[in-house]
C-alpha positions in Angstrom: -220.6 131.0 -9.0 -220.2 127.5 -10.6 -218.4 127.1 -13.9 -221.5 126.4 -16.0 -223.3 129.6 -14.6 -220.1 131.6 -15.2 -219.8 130.3 -18.7 -223.4 131.2 -19.5 -223.0 134.7 -18.0 -219.8 135.2 -20.1 -221.4 134.1 -23.4 -224.5 136.2 -22.8 -222.3 139.2 -22.0 -220.1 138.7 -25.0 -223.2 138.4 -27.3 -224.5 141.8 -25.9 -221.0 143.3 -26.4 -221.0 142.3 -30.1 -224.5 143.5 -30.7 -223.8 146.8 -29.1 -220.7 147.1 -31.4 -222.9 146.7 -34.4 -222.4 143.0 -35.2 -225.2 140.7 -36.2 -225.2 137.4 -34.3 -225.5 134.4 -36.5 -225.0 131.5 -34.0 -224.0 130.6 -30.5 -222.6 127.3 -29.4 -222.2 126.0 -32.9 -221.1 122.4 -32.8 -219.7 120.0 -35.3 -217.8 116.7 -34.9 -214.7 118.9 -35.3 -215.4 121.2 -32.3 -217.5 124.1 -31.0 -217.6 127.8 -31.5 -219.1 130.0 -28.8 -220.3 132.9 -30.9 -220.4 133.6 -34.6 -221.1 137.2 -35.6 -221.0 139.3 -38.7 -220.2 142.9 -39.5 -219.8 144.1 -43.0 -217.9 141.5 -45.0 -216.3 140.0 -41.9 -217.4 136.8 -40.2 -216.1 136.5 -36.6 -215.7 133.2 -34.7 -215.4 134.1 -31.1 -214.2 132.0 -28.2 -215.5 133.3 -24.8 -213.5 132.7 -21.7 -214.9 133.8 -18.3 -212.9 134.1 -15.1 -213.4 135.6 -11.7 -211.5 138.8 -10.9 -208.2 137.9 -9.4 -207.9 134.5 -11.1 -204.3 133.2 -11.3 -204.6 132.8 -15.1 -205.8 135.2 -17.8 -208.8 133.9 -19.7 -206.9 134.0 -23.0 -204.4 131.5 -21.6 -207.1 128.8 -21.8 -207.2 129.1 -25.6 -204.3 126.8 -26.2 -203.0 125.9 -29.6 -205.0 122.6 -29.5 -208.1 124.6 -28.6 -207.4 127.0 -31.5 -207.1 124.1 -33.9 -210.5 122.7 -32.8 -212.1 126.2 -33.3 -210.5 126.6 -36.7 -211.7 123.1 -37.7 -215.2 123.9 -36.5 -215.1 127.2 -38.4 -214.2 125.3 -41.6 -217.3 123.1 -40.9 -219.5 126.2 -40.5 -218.2 127.7 -43.8 -218.7 124.4 -45.6 -222.2 123.9 -44.2 -223.4 127.3 -45.3 -221.4 127.5 -48.5 -219.5 130.6 -47.4 -216.6 131.4 -49.6 -216.5 135.2 -50.1 -216.2 136.6 -46.6 -213.2 137.6 -44.6 -212.9 135.6 -41.3 -211.5 136.5 -38.0 -210.9 134.6 -34.8 -211.5 136.6 -31.6 -211.1 135.7 -27.9 -213.4 137.6 -25.6 -212.3 137.7 -21.9 -215.1 138.2 -19.4 -214.3 139.0 -15.8 -216.8 138.9 -13.0 -217.1 139.5 -9.3 -220.0 138.0 -7.4 -222.8 137.9 -9.9 -221.7 140.9 -11.9 -219.5 141.3 -15.0 -216.8 143.7 -14.2 -214.8 143.8 -17.5 -214.9 142.7 -21.1 -211.8 142.5 -23.2 -212.2 141.6 -26.9 -209.0 140.4 -28.5 -209.5 140.8 -32.2 -207.5 138.4 -34.4 -206.3 136.5 -31.4 -205.1 133.8 -33.7 -205.2 132.9 -37.4 -206.1 129.8 -39.4 
């Protein structure tokens, strides 16, 4: 599976995962000049900015290892842009990393890391 297809598979799987867990999806692939956020979801008074990383089973690196401090800063900056754009000031925010593992064409595991990093 090529990287683009794997990425799409991962983001669709993560979106289903959040919906099943009772979250309302607000946006996917939200882009600003500051950066991009894969998924934005809401549950109760918490707004979740999620970075989705997809890897084949047996990959040398864990998906979370691709979310470097520089990547975290871009996500945080894009989240600030989202909050400003929609005038959101009264919600708790959280930054998650969702690891999606696959084999062949099938997702084999999903690992949600809540509060993977903070602003």
